[in-house]
N, C-alpha and C positions, 0 to 999 in steps of 0.2 A: 505493499501501500503506500503509495507517494506522500511523505510527509508536507505537512502543512506549513505553508509559508507565514512568517512573522503577520505579515496583513493577514490574512484570511481570519489568523486567532485573532488577533484585532477586532476586525471587524465581525467576529462573532460576539465577541464580549460587548461589543455596543447594542444588541436585541439582546431581550429577557423571550425565550421563547413561549412563554405561556402568559404573555402580554399581548394585548392590541392597544395600538396606539394610534393619537388622531393625526390627520393630516398633515397639521405642523412641525409635530413633534418626528412624525416618519420622516419629513421631507428633510429636517436638521441630521437625522442618523445617518440618511440617503451620503445627503450629501460629505459629512466626514469621512461617513466611508470610502469615497470616491477621492479624497485628498492624496494628492502623491502619486496618482496614478500618469503615466506619458502620455493620457489621451483624455479628453473630454467623454465621459461616458452617459452611455443615453440612461433618462432615467424612465424605467417603462411598469406599467399598472399587468397584473393578470388577475381576472375579475371570473372568480367559479358561479356560475348561474344552472338554476333550476331549470333545464332545458334538456330535451332530445334535437337536435339538429337534423334528425333523420328524417323527424317529424315536418311539413310544411309551414302548420302551425305553431312551430315554435323557433323558428328561424330568427336570428339576431345579425341584421346587418345593417348599416348605416353610415355614414359620414359624420364627421363634427369637426368645427373650426375650434382650436386652441387660442383663447385670446390672444398669448402671447408667443404663438410661431412652440415648431420641432426642434428648431436650432441646427435643421438639417438642411441644404441648398438640395429645392426638388426640380425635377427635371420636367418639362413638361410637353409632350408631342401631342398634337393637334390633327384631326383629319378636317379640313375645311376648302374650299375652293373661291375664287373669285375676294369680293367685298368681305367676306366670312375670314377668311387668311390672312387677310391683311388686317383686320381685326385682332385674330390672334396673335400676329407677329408684333403690335403694336401694346398688346396686353403686357408680352414678354415671353411668349411659347419659342421656348429653345429648339422644335422642331415642326414645321407646317407645312403640310402638302396630300394631296390625294392617293395617285394612284403609283408615284415614286415615294411617297412615304412606305405605301404599304409593298413594293417590291425590296426597300431597305430592310423590312421587319421581316419578309421572306428569306432574306438573306441569312437573316441574325443578329443586324445591328438591331439594338433595342439599347439603345445607352439611355433611358428615360426611366423617371419614376411615376408618370403619371401620364394615361393617354384620353384625349378625349375627343369629339366628334359632330359635327351638327347631325342634325335627322338626316339629311339626304344622302350623310357619306354611311350609314349604316350599310346600305347592302354590301358596300365594300370592305368596311371593319368587317361585315359580319363573316366573310373568307376566311378571316384572321382568328376565327376562336379558337381555336387548336393550338396557334404559337400562344396570343394573349392571354385566354382562359387559364392554363396553369398556373400562369405568373400575376395571378390577381389584375391582370393591366386592361383587362375588357372593360371598354364604354358601358355605361348601363343606367339608364335614364332616371331608376330609382336613385341613383347616388349622385345626380348632377353632372353627370359628365357626359350624357348624349342631350345637346341643348343649342338653340338660337344663340344663347346669350354667352360666346365665346371669353368674351371679356372676363364678367364675372367667375365663370368657370375656372379661366387660366388664376384669375389673381389668388382667387380660396385657394388652390393647391400651391400657389406660390407664397403665401403668407402661411399655411401650417395647418391646413384640415387635413382633416387623417380619417383614412377607412376603416372601418372597423365588420370584424366578423366573426361570429361563435365558429372552434374549432368541433371536432368531431366528441372529444371529450366535455362538454358544454363550458369552455375556457375561452373569454376573448383576452387579447393580449394587444398592448397599444405601447407606441413611445407618446410620453407625454413630457419631453424637455432635453436637456442636458442639464450634466450636473452643477456646473458653473452659472445657471439660471439662478437669479435671485428668488430665495425661501417660498415670497409673497407670488413671484409669478408660476413655480412651480408647484405652489398648492391649486390657484386659481385655474390652472389646465387641470391638475388632477378633478377637480370639480367639474370643471365642463365636460371630458372625458367621462365621469362616470353617469353625469347630467342625462350626455344622451345616451346612455346604456339603460338609462332608467326608462325614458321616452322610449326608449325602440323597444321595450317588453313586448312580448309575442302576445297573442291573444291565448294560446295553448302554454303558457306557464302555469306551472301549479305549484302549491307551498309559496314556501321562502323563496323570494326568484334569484338577489344576490344570497350566495351562502359565505362569500370570502372573497376578502380583496388584498393582495398584496403586492407593494412596492417597493421596487430594489432600483440599481443603477446595473450596471452590464456585469459587473463584475461584485456587485455587494451582493450583501444576507440580504434574504427577503424580509419585509414586513408586515407583520397582519395588519390592517385601520381596523380599526374601531368603526363598524357603519355608523353608528351613531352621530359620530364627527363630520360626514361630508356634509350634510344638510349645511 
């Protein structure tokens, strides 16, 4: 068995595994645990829900705009033509095109994090489903990524809109900022993300919807949140 590093040992000592913490206290611990790292760790939430996503009426999926962004540079690709293409470029899209963009994607060039399309482009984009779908990049009207308002969609993606989707085990994972963020901004992002999950509660959810919420940084310890402190 590999020996624990001093950093891991000291991080574990920061957290009492028998306790739950307020959002603010958890953020303080996360930031302390991330000190001394050679990179700016991502702060992440793991939310255990009482849902079974195999059933359509228990699926949880959506988009949330974090008030203080994610701290990550998001590259956006837009499928659009003519005036809408120019609009997307003006809004700050990194890649804009139609058939030419589709050809690049089919050739394996997918150096973007979010894909947006105008409605008239969906017949073309639909043919890329086997490529974009497994990577979570397929535009979806329910997520606001199939829209005629490309300006708002691009700006939203660039400013920190985060997509969430429940996994098979009933857990939603999401990045809510960087360890370098101000504590108040991290706490605000955390509450915004959790609030979006609450609003996305499906009709088929039974019992206590949120069972457990854990906050951590990329290499830090998991901290269980006190659910009553979220509001």
